[in-house]
Backbone as JSON Lines, residues from 0, in Angstrom:
{"i":0,"aa":"M","n":[109.28,62.83,115.21],"ca":[108.37,64.02,115.73],"c":[107.09,64.63,115.79]}
{"i":1,"aa":"L","n":[105.99,65.02,116.57],"ca":[105.05,66.27,115.48],"c":[105.26,67.06,116.89]}
{"i":2,"aa":"A","n":[105.16,68.38,116.04],"ca":[104.94,69.72,117.17],"c":[103.44,70.05,117.7]}
{"i":3,"aa":"K","n":[103.71,70.14,118.77],"ca":[101.76,70.24,119.09],"c":[101.35,70.89,117.99]}
{"i":4,"aa":"A","n":[101.58,71.82,117.54],"ca":[101.46,72.8,116.72],"c":[100.61,71.77,115.54]}
{"i":5,"aa":"D","n":[100.9,70.42,115.12],"ca":[100.94,69.73,113.92],"c":[99.43,68.75,114.5]}
{"i":6,"aa":"L","n":[99.3,68.85,115.83],"ca":[98.16,68.02,116.01],"c":[96.37,68.6,116.3]}
{"i":7,"aa":"F","n":[97.01,69.93,115.54],"ca":[95.26,71.01,115.31],"c":[95.67,71.06,113.52]}
{"i":8,"aa":"P","n":[94.03,71.4,113.54],"ca":[94.16,71.56,111.37],"c":[94.56,72.85,111.57]}
{"i":9,"aa":"D","n":[95.33,72.52,109.56],"ca":[96.25,73.29,108.79],"c":[94.98,74.54,108.75]}
{"i":10,"aa":"V","n":[94.5,74.93,108.94],"ca":[93.56,76.19,108.31],"c":[93.95,77.32,110.34]}
{"i":11,"aa":"L","n":[93.59,76.17,111.3],"ca":[94.23,76.77,112.69],"c":[95.44,76.9,112.4]}
{"i":12,"aa":"A","n":[96.44,76.34,112.33],"ca":[97.95,76.92,112.32],"c":[98.22,77.62,111.58]}
{"i":13,"aa":"S","n":[97.5,78.02,110.47],"ca":[98.14,79.45,109.21],"c":[97.14,80.76,109.83]}
{"i":14,"aa":"L","n":[96.37,80.35,110.86],"ca":[95.9,81.99,110.96],"c":[96.66,81.69,112.43]}
{"i":15,"aa":"A","n":[96.96,80.76,113.36],"ca":[97.63,81.44,114.09],"c":[99.13,82.1,114.02]}
{"i":16,"aa":"E","n":[99.41,81.74,112.82],"ca":[100.85,81.48,112.77],"c":[101.18,83.51,111.91]}
{"i":17,"aa":"Q","n":[100.14,83.42,111.33],"ca":[99.97,84.95,110.66],"c":[99.3,85.77,111.94]}
{"i":18,"aa":"A","n":[98.48,85.41,112.77],"ca":[98.07,86.33,114.1],"c":[99.54,86.49,115.06]}
{"i":19,"aa":"K","n":[100.5,85.66,115.12],"ca":[101.27,85.73,115.94],"c":[102.34,86.68,114.97]}
{"i":20,"aa":"A","n":[102.02,86.96,113.54],"ca":[103.07,87.6,112.87],"c":[102.7,88.76,113.22]}
{"i":21,"aa":"L","n":[101.22,89.4,113.33],"ca":[100.41,90.35,113.12],"c":[100.61,90.66,115.11]}
{"i":22,"aa":"G","n":[101.43,89.95,115.7],"ca":[100.93,90.29,117.28],"c":[101.82,91.15,118.43]}
{"i":23,"aa":"H","n":[102.84,92.13,116.58],"ca":[103.95,92.7,118.04],"c":[103.43,94.38,117.08]}
{"i":24,"aa":"P","n":[103.25,95.36,117.7],"ca":[103.17,96.72,117.44],"c":[104.67,97.24,116.5]}
{"i":25,"aa":"A","n":[105.02,96.79,116.3],"ca":[106.04,97.82,114.97],"c":[105.67,96.55,113.84]}
{"i":26,"aa":"R","n":[105.56,95.48,113.8],"ca":[104.6,94.63,112.78],"c":[103.44,95.21,112.36]}
{"i":27,"aa":"L","n":[102.65,95.82,113.02],"ca":[101.61,96.34,112.73],"c":[102.03,97.22,111.57]}
{"i":28,"aa":"A","n":[102.18,98.01,112.48],"ca":[103.15,99.66,111.76],"c":[103.55,99.06,110.59]}
{"i":29,"aa":"I","n":[104.34,98.03,110.76],"ca":[105.19,98.46,109.32],"c":[103.91,97.98,107.78]}
{"i":30,"aa":"V","n":[103.5,96.53,108.27],"ca":[101.69,96.48,107.55],"c":[100.98,98.04,107.09]}
{"i":31,"aa":"Q","n":[100.32,98.46,108.51],"ca":[100.36,100.11,108.14],"c":[101.24,100.83,107.41]}
{"i":32,"aa":"H","n":[102.35,100.87,107.22],"ca":[103.1,101.47,106.52],"c":[103.35,101.16,105.01]}
{"i":33,"aa":"L","n":[103.24,100.06,104.48],"ca":[103.24,98.9,103.76],"c":[101.66,99.48,102.88]}
{"i":34,"aa":"A","n":[100.84,98.96,103.43],"ca":[99.61,99.64,102.71],"c":[99.48,101.36,102.47]}
{"i":35,"aa":"A","n":[100.07,101.96,103.37],"ca":[99.5,103.6,102.97],"c":[100.2,103.55,102.02]}
{"i":36,"aa":"R","n":[101.6,103.1,101.61],"ca":[102.27,103.38,100.36],"c":[101.67,102.9,99.1]}
{"i":37,"aa":"D","n":[101.13,101.67,99.2],"ca":[100.27,100.62,97.98],"c":[101.62,100.31,97.0]}
{"i":38,"aa":"T","n":[103.24,100.71,97.56],"ca":[103.84,100.03,96.46],"c":[105.2,99.0,97.61]}
{"i":39,"aa":"C","n":[105.87,98.74,96.76],"ca":[107.2,98.17,97.31],"c":[108.19,99.32,97.72]}
{"i":40,"aa":"I","n":[108.28,98.49,98.88],"ca":[109.53,99.9,99.46],"c":[110.33,99.23,99.54]}
{"i":41,"aa":"C","n":[111.0,100.1,99.85],"ca":[112.83,99.56,99.49],"c":[113.82,100.92,100.15]}
{"i":42,"aa":"G","n":[114.07,100.18,101.44],"ca":[114.53,101.27,102.51],"c":[114.03,101.79,103.84]}
{"i":43,"aa":"D","n":[113.33,102.42,102.55],"ca":[112.39,103.38,103.81],"c":[111.71,103.39,104.96]}
{"i":44,"aa":"L","n":[111.83,102.18,105.45],"ca":[111.07,101.75,106.21],"c":[111.93,101.9,107.6]}
{"i":45,"aa":"V","n":[113.46,101.86,107.84],"ca":[113.35,102.37,108.86],"c":[113.99,103.8,109.94]}
{"i":46,"aa":"E","n":[113.39,104.61,107.82],"ca":[113.54,105.85,108.58],"c":[112.21,106.16,109.36]}
{"i":47,"aa":"V","n":[110.98,105.68,109.09],"ca":[109.63,105.78,109.61],"c":[109.56,105.17,110.91]}
{"i":48,"aa":"L","n":[110.12,103.94,111.22],"ca":[110.13,103.38,112.52],"c":[111.04,103.87,113.38]}
{"i":49,"aa":"P","n":[110.96,103.48,114.33],"ca":[112.02,103.92,115.69],"c":[112.9,102.89,115.96]}
{"i":50,"aa":"L","n":[112.75,102.15,115.23],"ca":[113.69,100.8,115.45],"c":[115.18,101.27,114.31]}
{"i":51,"aa":"A","n":[116.01,99.62,115.36],"ca":[117.03,100.09,114.41],"c":[117.08,99.15,112.68]}
{"i":52,"aa":"Q","n":[117.61,99.53,112.14],"ca":[117.52,98.31,110.76],"c":[117.72,96.94,111.15]}
{"i":53,"aa":"A","n":[118.35,96.56,112.24],"ca":[118.57,95.27,112.06],"c":[117.04,94.47,112.75]}
{"i":54,"aa":"T","n":[116.66,96.0,114.1],"ca":[114.73,94.7,114.27],"c":[114.31,95.3,113.25]}
{"i":55,"aa":"V","n":[114.01,95.91,112.59],"ca":[113.06,95.95,111.34],"c":[113.18,94.49,110.33]}
{"i":56,"aa":"S","n":[114.26,94.38,110.54],"ca":[115.08,93.68,109.05],"c":[114.31,92.52,109.88]}
{"i":57,"aa":"Q","n":[114.1,92.19,111.39],"ca":[113.66,91.39,111.88],"c":[112.54,90.79,112.02]}
{"i":58,"aa":"H","n":[111.76,91.81,111.95],"ca":[110.4,91.69,111.41],"c":[109.52,91.58,110.71]}
{"i":59,"aa":"L","n":[110.81,92.59,109.42],"ca":[110.32,91.84,108.53],"c":[110.22,90.35,107.73]}
{"i":60,"aa":"K","n":[111.39,89.82,108.76],"ca":[111.03,88.1,108.35],"c":[110.56,87.63,108.58]}
{"i":61,"aa":"V","n":[109.62,88.21,109.9],"ca":[108.81,87.43,110.3],"c":[107.78,87.53,109.14]}
{"i":62,"aa":"L","n":[107.55,88.86,108.96],"ca":[105.81,89.26,108.23],"c":[106.02,88.09,106.53]}
{"i":63,"aa":"K","n":[107.68,88.43,106.0],"ca":[107.56,87.65,104.77],"c":[107.39,85.88,105.28]}
{"i":64,"aa":"A","n":[108.15,85.61,106.46],"ca":[107.37,84.01,106.69],"c":[106.33,83.45,106.91]}
{"i":65,"aa":"S","n":[105.61,84.49,107.28],"ca":[103.68,84.42,107.92],"c":[103.15,84.58,106.15]}
{"i":66,"aa":"G","n":[103.98,84.98,105.21],"ca":[103.05,85.15,103.88],"c":[102.42,86.62,103.79]}
{"i":67,"aa":"L","n":[101.68,87.12,104.85],"ca":[101.74,88.18,104.05],"c":[102.15,89.89,103.92]}
{"i":68,"aa":"V","n":[103.57,89.55,103.6],"ca":[104.39,90.03,102.99],"c":[105.22,89.39,101.8]}
{"i":69,"aa":"Q","n":[105.05,89.95,100.74],"ca":[106.37,89.64,99.78],"c":[108.09,90.17,100.24]}
{"i":70,"aa":"G","n":[108.97,90.11,99.82],"ca":[109.99,90.79,99.39],"c":[111.13,90.36,98.92]}
{"i":71,"aa":"E","n":[112.28,90.66,98.28],"ca":[113.21,90.61,97.52],"c":[114.19,90.71,97.31]}
{"i":72,"aa":"V","n":[115.39,90.7,98.17],"ca":[116.88,91.45,98.37],"c":[117.79,91.37,96.85]}
{"i":73,"aa":"D","n":[117.99,92.74,96.59],"ca":[118.88,93.44,94.7],"c":[119.89,93.7,95.43]}
{"i":74,"aa":"G","n":[120.87,92.5,95.66],"ca":[121.96,93.85,96.25],"c":[121.74,93.98,97.47]}
{"i":75,"aa":"P","n":[121.9,95.07,97.43],"ca":[122.25,96.04,98.9],"c":[120.76,96.56,99.82]}
{"i":76,"aa":"R","n":[120.18,96.07,98.57],"ca":[118.75,96.83,98.72],"c":[117.37,95.16,98.61]}
{"i":77,"aa":"S","n":[116.78,95.66,99.67],"ca":[115.36,94.84,100.1],"c":[114.14,95.46,99.62]}
{"i":78,"aa":"C","n":[114.04,95.15,99.07],"ca":[112.48,95.48,98.66],"c":[110.6,94.64,98.87]}
{"i":79,"aa":"Y","n":[109.63,95.31,99.36],"ca":[109.18,94.64,100.77],"c":[107.49,95.05,99.8]}
{"i":80,"aa":"C","n":[106.16,94.62,99.94],"ca":[105.23,94.95,99.42],"c":[103.88,93.77,100.39]}
{"i":81,"aa":"L","n":[103.5,94.23,100.4],"ca":[101.77,93.45,100.8],"c":[101.59,92.19,99.97]}
{"i":82,"aa":"D","n":[101.45,90.84,100.42],"ca":[100.19,90.55,99.47],"c":[99.64,90.16,99.97]}
{"i":83,"aa":"Y","n":[98.65,91.31,99.28],"ca":[97.38,91.43,99.38],"c":[96.13,90.65,99.37]}
{"i":84,"aa":"D","n":[96.59,89.24,98.29],"ca":[95.87,88.43,98.56],"c":[95.65,87.34,99.9]}
{"i":85,"aa":"A","n":[97.12,86.95,100.59],"ca":[97.41,86.62,101.58],"c":[96.68,87.67,102.79]}
{"i":86,"aa":"L","n":[96.57,88.69,102.76],"ca":[95.82,89.73,103.71],"c":[95.02,89.57,103.86]}
{"i":87,"aa":"E","n":[93.57,89.09,102.27],"ca":[92.23,88.5,102.11],"c":[91.94,87.57,102.65]}
{"i":88,"aa":"R","n":[92.81,86.66,102.67],"ca":[92.46,85.2,103.09],"c":[92.62,85.38,104.66]}
{"i":89,"aa":"F","n":[93.71,85.78,105.28],"ca":[93.31,86.15,106.31],"c":[92.42,86.62,107.07]}
{"i":90,"aa":"H","n":[92.37,87.57,106.11],"ca":[90.74,88.8,106.92],"c":[89.86,87.91,106.95]}
{"i":91,"aa":"E","n":[89.49,87.02,105.92],"ca":[88.14,86.0,105.97],"c":[88.29,84.96,106.97]}
{"i":92,"aa":"S","n":[89.42,84.37,107.09],"ca":[90.19,82.88,108.25],"c":[89.46,83.6,109.13]}
{"i":93,"aa":"F","n":[90.28,85.09,109.75],"ca":[89.83,85.77,111.45],"c":[88.48,85.68,111.36]}
{"i":94,"aa":"D","n":[87.89,86.27,109.87],"ca":[86.67,86.34,110.34],"c":[85.68,85.9,110.39]}
{"i":95,"aa":"A","n":[85.28,84.25,109.82],"ca":[85.07,83.41,109.7],"c":[85.09,82.32,111.22]}
{"i":96,"aa":"F","n":[86.9,82.75,111.77],"ca":[86.5,81.9,113.38],"c":[86.27,82.72,114.17]}
{"i":97,"aa":"F","n":[86.02,84.71,114.07],"ca":[85.38,85.46,114.8],"c":[83.49,84.73,114.92]}
{"i":98,"aa":"R","n":[82.69,84.47,113.91],"ca":[81.55,84.35,113.56],"c":[81.45,82.91,114.2]}
{"i":99,"aa":"T","n":[82.66,82.2,113.69],"ca":[82.32,80.98,114.58],"c":[82.14,80.8,116.55]}
{"i":100,"aa":"A","n":[82.92,81.19,117.03],"ca":[83.39,81.67,118.24],"c":[82.16,82.7,118.53]}
{"i":101,"aa":"L","n":[81.56,83.59,117.98],"ca":[80.28,84.52,119.05],"c":[79.58,83.78,118.27]}
{"i":102,"aa":"A","n":[78.94,82.75,117.18],"ca":[78.13,82.37,117.28],"c":[76.57,81.82,118.48]}
{"i":103,"aa":"G","n":[77.62,81.49,118.74],"ca":[76.56,81.11,120.49],"c":[76.37,81.77,121.67]}
{"i":104,"aa":"A","n":[77.49,83.52,121.77],"ca":[77.32,84.49,121.97],"c":[75.74,84.5,122.75]}
{"i":105,"aa":"P","n":[75.29,84.93,123.96],"ca":[74.2,85.74,124.34],"c":[74.31,86.78,124.36]}
{"i":106,"aa":"E","n":[72.25,87.2,124.16],"ca":[72.54,88.73,123.56],"c":[72.76,89.77,124.75]}
{"i":107,"aa":"S","n":[72.96,89.68,125.89],"ca":[73.85,90.44,126.81],"c":[75.05,89.46,127.83]}
{"i":108,"aa":"T","n":[76.1,90.28,128.02],"ca":[76.76,89.9,128.62],"c":[76.78,89.39,130.14]}
{"i":109,"aa":"S","n":[75.33,90.26,130.2],"ca":[74.7,90.01,131.59],"c":[73.31,88.4,131.81]}
{"i":110,"aa":"D","n":[73.45,88.2,131.08],"ca":[72.74,86.53,130.74],"c":[74.18,85.38,131.14]}
{"i":111,"aa":"Q","n":[75.44,85.75,130.76],"ca":[75.93,84.5,130.78],"c":[75.74,83.89,132.21]}
{"i":112,"aa":"D","n":[76.56,82.43,132.4],"ca":[76.08,81.67,133.61],"c":[77.3,81.87,133.51]}
{"i":113,"aa":"C","n":[78.59,82.08,133.01],"ca":[80.07,81.77,133.31],"c":[80.68,82.85,134.39]}
{"i":114,"aa":"C","n":[81.37,82.18,135.26],"ca":[82.27,83.21,136.08],"c":[82.4,84.37,135.62]}
């Protein structure tokens, strides 16, 4: 049985999954911290976020599943870093999505006929 998301083009499904992954302030903070460090982070995310270890791990799992973050577990340590290629693709896809959405926008919002 197909999920409703499967009825849409892959590019939209992927964009939606990544947007959903970034749709939480904790995950945005994680991405910001990883970007600021520009290296793999092993364990110190819990020290900089006001969240429990288990919560940070859940957020990292979502980011990793979306492909925006890479990570590996080495014994008790987990190391994570941004996948810059995936972030660039996401940026380009999101930019193209909004360019298309805004292509027909009126010069002024007061020119709109919609409610």
